[in-house]
C-alpha positions in Angstrom: -0.1 -0.1 0.0 1.0 3.3 -0.7 0.4 6.3 1.7 0.6 10.4 1.3 0.9 11.5 4.5 0.8 14.8 5.5 2.3 16.5 8.4 5.3 18.3 9.8 8.9 17.2 10.9 9.8 19.9 13.4 9.8 22.2 16.0 9.4 19.4 18.1 6.4 18.1 19.3 3.6 15.1 20.2 2.5 15.7 16.4 6.5 15.2 15.3 7.4 12.6 17.5 3.9 10.9 16.1 4.5 11.2 12.7 8.0 10.1 12.4 7.3 7.1 14.5 3.9 6.0 12.1 5.9 6.1 9.1 9.1 4.3 10.3 6.8 1.5 11.4 4.5 1.6 7.9 8.0 1.3 5.9 9.9 -1.7 8.3 10.4 -5.0 6.4 7.4 -6.2 8.7 4.7 -4.3 6.9 6.4 -3.5 3.9 4.1 -0.1 2.8 5.5 2.8 0.8 5.2 6.3 2.0 5.6 9.8 0.4 6.4 12.5 3.2 4.4 16.0 2.2 5.8 17.9 4.8 6.3 21.9 5.6 10.0 22.6 4.2 12.6 23.3 6.8 15.9 25.3 7.3 17.3 23.6 10.8 18.6 20.2 10.9 16.9 17.3 10.6 15.9 15.5 14.2 16.7 12.0 14.9 15.5 8.5 13.6 13.7 9.8 10.4 12.8 7.3 7.6 14.5 7.3 4.6 11.5 8.0 2.3 10.2 10.0 -0.6 9.8 13.9 0.6 7.8 16.6 -1.0 8.5 20.3 0.8 5.3 22.5 1.6 5.9 25.7 1.4 5.2 28.1 4.6 5.3 31.5 6.0 5.2 30.7 9.3 5.2 27.3 11.8 5.3 26.5 15.5 5.2 23.9 17.9 1.5 24.7 18.0 0.1 25.9 14.7 1.4 26.7 10.9 0.6 29.1 8.3 1.2 27.8 4.7 2.5 29.9 2.0 0.2 30.9 -0.9 1.3 28.5 -3.6 1.0 25.7 -0.6 -2.3 24.1 -2.1 -1.1 24.2 -5.7 2.3 22.6 -4.2 0.2 20.0 -2.2 -2.6 19.4 -5.0 0.2 18.7 -7.8 2.2 16.5 -5.8 -0.5 14.0 -5.2 -1.3 14.2 -8.3 2.2 13.3 -9.5 2.4 10.6 -6.2 -0.6 9.0 -7.1 -1.1 7.3 -3.6 -3.5 4.8 -2.9 -4.5 6.8 0.6 -4.1 10.0 2.5 -2.8 10.5 6.2 -3.1 13.7 7.3 -1.7 14.1 10.8 -3.6 17.6 11.1 -0.9 20.4 11.8 -3.6 23.3 12.9 -3.0 24.8 9.1 -5.2 26.6 6.7 -4.1 23.3 4.3 -6.2 21.4 6.6 -9.5 22.4 5.8 -9.0 22.3 1.8 -7.3 19.0 1.7 -10.9 17.4 1.7 -12.3 19.0 -1.3 -8.5 18.7 -2.9 -8.5 14.5 -2.4 -12.5 14.2 -3.5 -11.6 15.5 -6.8 -8.6 13.5 -6.9 -10.8 10.6 -5.7 -8.3 9.7 -3.3 -10.0 7.9 0.2 -8.7 10.7 3.1 -7.9 10.4 6.5 -6.7 12.3 9.6 -5.7 12.6 13.0 -6.7 15.2 15.1 -4.1 15.5 17.9 -6.0 18.7 19.6 -5.3 18.5 23.3 -8.8 18.8 25.6 -9.4 19.1 29.7 -11.2 16.3 29.9 -14.4 14.4 30.7 -17.4 16.0 32.2 -14.7 19.3 32.2 -14.9 22.5 29.9 -12.2 22.6 27.5 -10.0 24.9 29.9 -7.7 26.9 27.2 -9.9 29.1 25.0 -7.7 28.4 22.1 -8.4 24.6 22.0 -11.9 25.3 22.7 -12.0 27.3 19.3 -10.2 24.6 18.0 -12.8 22.4 18.2 -16.1 24.3 17.4 -13.3 25.6 14.2 -12.0 22.1 13.2 -15.8 20.3 13.5 -17.9 20.5 10.5 -14.2 20.0 8.4 -13.4 17.2 10.0 -16.8 15.5 8.9 -15.8 16.3 5.3 -13.1 13.5 5.9 -13.5 10.0 5.4 -12.2 9.6 8.7 -10.6 10.9 11.6 -8.7 8.8 14.4 -9.1 10.2 17.8 -6.9 8.4 20.9 -9.6 8.1 23.2 -13.4 7.6 23.8 -14.0 10.8 25.1 -12.3 12.6 22.4 -14.5 10.8 20.1 -17.4 11.7 22.5 -16.8 15.1 22.6 -16.4 15.4 18.5 -19.3 13.8 17.7 -20.9 15.8 19.9 -19.9 18.7 17.5 -21.4 17.2 14.4 -18.6 14.5 13.2 -20.2 11.4 12.3 -19.8 9.2 14.8 -19.1 6.5 12.1 -16.4 8.3 10.8 -14.5 8.6 13.7 -11.7 5.9 14.8 -10.2 5.9 18.1 -6.8 4.4 17.8 -4.4 5.3 20.5 -0.7 6.6 20.4 1.5 3.7 20.5 4.8 2.9 22.1 7.8 1.3 20.4 8.8 -1.2 23.5 11.8 -2.4 22.1 13.3 1.1 22.8 11.2 2.2 25.4 11.7 -0.3 28.2 13.3 -0.6 31.9 17.1 -1.1 31.3 20.5 0.0 33.1 21.1 3.7 33.2 23.9 5.6 35.2 22.0 9.1 35.0 21.3 8.8 38.7 24.9 8.8 39.4 25.8 11.6 36.8 23.5 13.6 38.7 24.4 12.8 42.2 20.7 11.8 43.0 19.4 8.8 45.3 16.1 9.4 43.7 15.1 11.3 40.6 11.6 12.7 39.3 11.6 13.8 35.4 9.3 16.5 33.4 9.8 16.1 30.2 7.5 18.3 27.6 7.1 22.5 26.4 7.4 24.9 29.0 4.7 26.7 28.2 1.3 27.9 30.4 -0.8 25.1 29.1 2.1 22.1 30.7 1.2 23.9 33.9 4.9 23.5 35.1 5.0 26.2 37.2 2.6 24.3 39.7 5.1 21.4 39.7 8.0 23.7 40.5 6.2 25.6 43.5 4.9 22.2 44.8 8.8 20.9 44.6 10.1 24.1 46.4 7.5 24.3 48.8 7.9 20.3 49.7 11.6 20.8 50.7 12.4 17.8 49.2 15.8 16.5 50.8 19.3 16.9 48.7 19.5 13.3 47.4 16.2 14.1 45.3 16.7 15.4 42.0 14.1 17.0 39.0 14.9 17.3 35.7 13.2 19.5 34.0 13.4 18.0 30.1 12.2 20.4 27.3 12.0 23.9 26.3 9.4 26.5 25.6 8.4 30.0 26.0 8.0 30.1 29.5 11.7 28.5 30.4 13.7 32.2 30.7 10.5 33.1 33.2 10.9 30.1 35.3 14.5 28.9 35.5 16.2 31.2 37.8 13.7 30.9 40.7 13.5 27.3 40.5 17.1 26.1 40.4 20.0 23.8 41.4 19.6 25.3 44.9 16.1 22.9 45.1 17.3 20.0 43.4 16.2 21.2 39.7 18.1 20.4 36.9 16.8 22.1 33.1 18.5 19.6 30.6 16.7 21.3 27.9 15.5 20.1 24.9 17.2 17.2 23.3 16.7 15.6 20.4 19.0 12.1 21.0 16.5 10.0 21.6 18.3 7.5 22.9 19.6 10.4 25.7 15.9 10.4 26.6 15.6 7.0 27.1 18.3 6.9 29.3 17.3 9.8 31.4 13.8 7.5 31.5 15.8 4.4 32.6 17.1 6.3 35.5 14.2 8.2 37.1 11.8 6.6 39.6 8.8 9.3 38.5 7.4 10.7 35.7 5.0 13.9 36.2 2.9 15.3 33.8 0.7 18.7 35.6 -0.9 19.4 32.4 -4.0 21.9 32.3 -4.7 20.5 28.8 -3.7 17.1 26.5 -4.9 15.0 24.2 -3.1 11.6 24.7 0.5 12.0 26.0 3.6 10.3 24.3 6.0 11.3 27.0 3.3 9.7 29.4 3.5 6.5 27.4 7.4 6.6 27.1 8.1 6.9 30.6 5.4 4.2 31.5 6.9 1.9 29.2 10.4 2.3 30.8 9.2 2.0 34.2 8.2 5.1 36.2 5.9 5.8 38.2 3.7 8.4 36.6 1.7 11.0 38.4 -0.5 13.5 35.7 -3.7 15.5 35.9 -7.0 13.9 34.5 -7.1 15.7 31.0 -7.6 14.4 27.8 -6.8 10.5 27.9 -4.0 10.8 30.5 -6.4 9.9 33.2 -7.8 6.9 31.5 -4.3 5.3 30.5 -3.3 5.5 34.5 -6.9 4.7 35.8 -7.2 1.1 38.0 -3.9 1.8 39.4 -1.9 2.1 36.7 -0.7 5.7 38.0 -1.7 8.0 40.5 -3.8 10.9 38.5 -4.4 14.3 40.3 -6.5 16.7 39.8 -5.8 20.3 37.8 -7.5 22.3 40.0 -5.5 21.6 43.2 -2.1 20.2 41.1 0.3 22.4 43.6 -1.4 20.9 46.9 -2.2 17.5 45.6 2.4 17.3 44.6 3.0 18.6 48.3 1.5 15.2 49.3 2.4 13.1 46.6 6.6 14.2 46.3 7.8 13.1 49.5 6.0 10.2 49.6 7.4 8.7 46.3 10.7 9.7 47.6 10.2 8.3 51.3 8.7 4.7 49.6 10.8 3.4 46.7 9.1 0.0 47.4 5.1 2.2 46.4 7.0 3.4 43.1 8.6 0.4 42.0 5.3 -1.4 41.7 3.7 1.7 40.0 6.6 0.8 37.4 5.3 -2.4 37.0 1.6 -1.3 36.7 2.8 1.6 34.0 4.8 -0.9 32.1 2.2 -3.6 32.0 -0.4 -1.2 31.0 1.6 -0.3 27.8 1.5 -3.5 26.8 -1.4 -4.6 27.2 -2.8 -1.4 25.1 -0.3 1.1 24.3 2.4 -0.8 22.0 3.3 1.3 18.5 2.8 -2.6 17.2 -0.6 -2.6 17.8 -1.0 1.0 16.9 -0.1 0.2 13.1 -2.0 -3.1 12.9 -5.2 -1.0 14.1 -4.1 1.5 11.4 -3.3 -0.7 8.7 -7.3 -2.3 9.3 -8.6 0.9 9.0 -7.0 1.9 5.3 -8.0 -1.6 4.2 -11.6 -0.9 5.5 -11.5 2.6 3.7 -9.8 0.9 0.3 -12.5 -1.4 0.3 -15.8 0.7 1.0 -14.2 3.5 -1.6 -12.2 1.5 -4.2 -9.7 4.2 -6.4 -9.6 3.3 -10.2 -6.0 3.0 -11.7 -7.0 6.6 -13.2 -7.6 8.4 -10.6 -6.0 12.3 -10.6 -5.1 12.2 -14.4 
C-alpha cells in the first residue's frame, strides 16, 4: 500500500514524534508499505531517526509547535504533488493550518481516500476545555472534520466530544498512541550517578502555560525535597526564561532543555523513578506513555486521555484544580517509599504492553486503511 503522509517534521512536538514513529513503522520490513511524506519545508537540521522515504516540501510562512501558516502557493504544491504521487490513501496528521480545511476537497477531486489524525488537546471528561484556544480549535474543526472519510482520535472521550460537535460517529476511529516497546523499556542507566541523585523525578515536555509546569516547580520547592532527590526538567518553551532563575539547582531542580537524541531521552527515563505531567490540557501524551513503558511511577492530571491511561492503578491521577497541593503530598511520599514507586512502575509498564504498543497501533491503522479502500475502490486512472 502506498500512503501519502501529510504532516510536519519540526519544531519538535507530539505531532512530529507521531509522524516519525508511524511512518518508520509503516515502511518497516514486517509491514512493507510505501510512504511519501509531504511536510512543511525546513531549514533547520533534521531530527534523529527519520525514515528514508520520498519527501515533498510544502512552503510555509510561519510554523510553531502549535500551528502552521502555509505559503500562498502551498495548496497548489500539495495538489500537484498528490496528483503526481498517485497514492492509495492520504493520511493527514493535522498541523492546525489552513491546508487542513481544503484537503478534503483536493482529495475528493483526485478520488483519494482521506484520513486525519486530530491531535488537538482537551481538558477531559466532564470538564470544559480550559484553554479558549483549544475550545475554538474544536469548534472550528468539527464541521471540516466531517468532510474527511475517517478521523482518528486517541480516546473514547475525545470521540464523544467531536460527535457532540457534529462529526459523524461512523467516521471517528479511536486508535490510541503507541510506544515502540523494543526501545522504550526498563534498562540499565547511569543517570542517577551522573546527577548525584538517590531519587530522580522527571518532567518532559514543553515549558508552556498549558503544561502547568510552574505548579510542579512550586510544589517541589515547597516540599523541601532532600538533597539526594533531583527534579529533571527536559524540554524548552516560552516560559523557561521566566521560571528557571527562580527554580534552580539550589532546590535540586536541573534544567536540561530540549534533548533531540532519543537514546539520551531513553537513558534519562530508565534512570528515573517518577514521571510527572501536570498539564491543563492534553490529547494522549506520548511522553507519558514512554515513561510508563520504561517502568516509571507516573503522576498525571486527568486531562485528555491521560487519566484513562493511568486508571485502575497504573499510576496516580490528580485534579487540575489542586495540582500544587496534591503534589506537595505525593512528592515526599514517593521520595520516602521506593517500594511504592517500583510497584507503580511495574503496573505502568504492564498497562502499556496491554493497550499502547506501537505494533498494535499500526495493526489498527492498517485495518482502517483496508476498510476505507474496500468501501471506496480507487480506479487505476485516478488523478489523471
